[in-house]
N, C-alpha and C positions, 0 to 999 in steps of 0.2 A: 151605417155605422153611427154609433151614438157618440156624442161629444162629451168629453170629460171637462169638468169645470176648469177654466183657466187656459184651455188649449186654444180656443178660437176667440178670445177676447171676453169671455164671460167672467165676471169677477168671482174671486174665491170668497167663500163665506168667512166672516171674521174668525180669527183663531180664538178658541174658547180657553181661557185660562181658568183653572180651577183654584180660586183663592181660598176656598174653604179648607182644602187639604193642607194648606199652609197656615191659615189663620187660627183654626181651632187648636192644633198642637202648640202654636206659639203662645196663645193666650193661656192655655193650661200650664205651660212651662213658666210663664211669668207669675202666675198665681202660686205655683209651688215654690218658686224662688222667694217671692215676697213673704209667704207664710213661714218659710224657714228662717228668713232674716228677722221677722218679727217675733216668732215664738220658739225658734230653735234652741236658744240658750236661756230661755226664760227661767227654767227650773234651777239652773246653776246660779242665777242672779237673785233669787229670792232670799230674803233675810227674815227668818221667823222671829216672832215677838213672844216671849215667854215670861211668866212671873217666876220668882225664885223657886216656888214649890214645883211648878211645871218643869223648870230647868233641871232641878235635882232629880226629879222623878224620871225624866227622859234623857238623862245624861248620856246613856249608851247610844241614843239616836244621834247625838252630836259629838262624834269622836274629836280628839284633839285636832284643831285646825279648821273645823267647820263653824262658820260664823252664824251668830244669831243675836238678837237684842234681848237683854235681860232687864226686867222692870222690878223695882223695889224701893223701899224707903231706907235712907241712910240711918243706920242704928246709932243712937247717941253714944258718944264716947269711943267710937270705933275708927275715927278718922286719924290716919297717920301720914304725915308728909314724908315722902321718900325723895332721894336725889333724882330718881328717874320718873317721878310722878306722885301718885297718891294711892294709898291702900285704905280700904274701908270695908265694912260689912253692910250688905243690903239684905232686907227682909221684907216679906209680904205679910208679916204678922204670924206666919206659921213656920216658915223655913228660912234660915239665914245662909247667905253665900258670901264667902270671902272674895272681894273684888280688888284687883290691882289695875289702876288706870295709868297708862303710860305717857301721859302728858299733863300739862297744867289743867286743873278743873275750871269750869266756868266761874265767873265772879259770884253767882248766886248759889254756888254749891255750899252746903252747910249740913249740920246734923238735923235729922228729922224731915228733910225734904225728899220728895220723890224724884228718882232719877231713872233714866233709861240709858244703859250702856251697851255698846255694840262691840263684840269681840268673840273670843273662843275660850273653850276650856283648856287649861294646861294643868293636868292632874285634877285636883279638887278646887283649884283657884280659877276664877273667871278673870281673864286678862283682856282689858278693853283698850281701844284707841280712840273711841268716839263716845262722848258723854252728852246727853241732853238732860237739862234740869227742868222739871215741871214747876210752873209758877202761875199765879193768876195774872190777869191782864189789868188789874186795878193799879193805877198810879197813885203813889203817896208822895206828896211834897216833903222835902226834908224839913225837920223841925227848926224853929228859930234858933240861930246861933250854931247850927250843926252843919254849916257849909264848909266845903273845902276851898281854901284860897288858891287861886290860880298863880302859878309862878311865871315870871316874865320871860 
């Protein structure tokens, strides 16, 4: 009669646990979840940057409500202060777009300066709620006698 392991005091071989059958699918699942979290909503969070000519040319690609950034220069004589913000015309030298900005503009906002506004088309008017003003990084000290006095 042959002895079976463990019957007469012979030790059983250690139980073989197959970790690979668990580890490989777990790592794959973590990679898929991580990829979805990183890149899943990336396309819906992109904000395109267009010049005024590109924006007018591709207006059908950006239906009412789809956000993008519009770049152009503020046309001289077009700034109008409104109770709810500022209206002006932006142009890239070729095409002009009517812009209505829904908050106070930055202090450096003026005619002839380049701006980038973020918002959406509402009909043929670009309505923005974010405005960036382009300026150089050169500091100029105020001229003599042109200082603002501080109030106590």
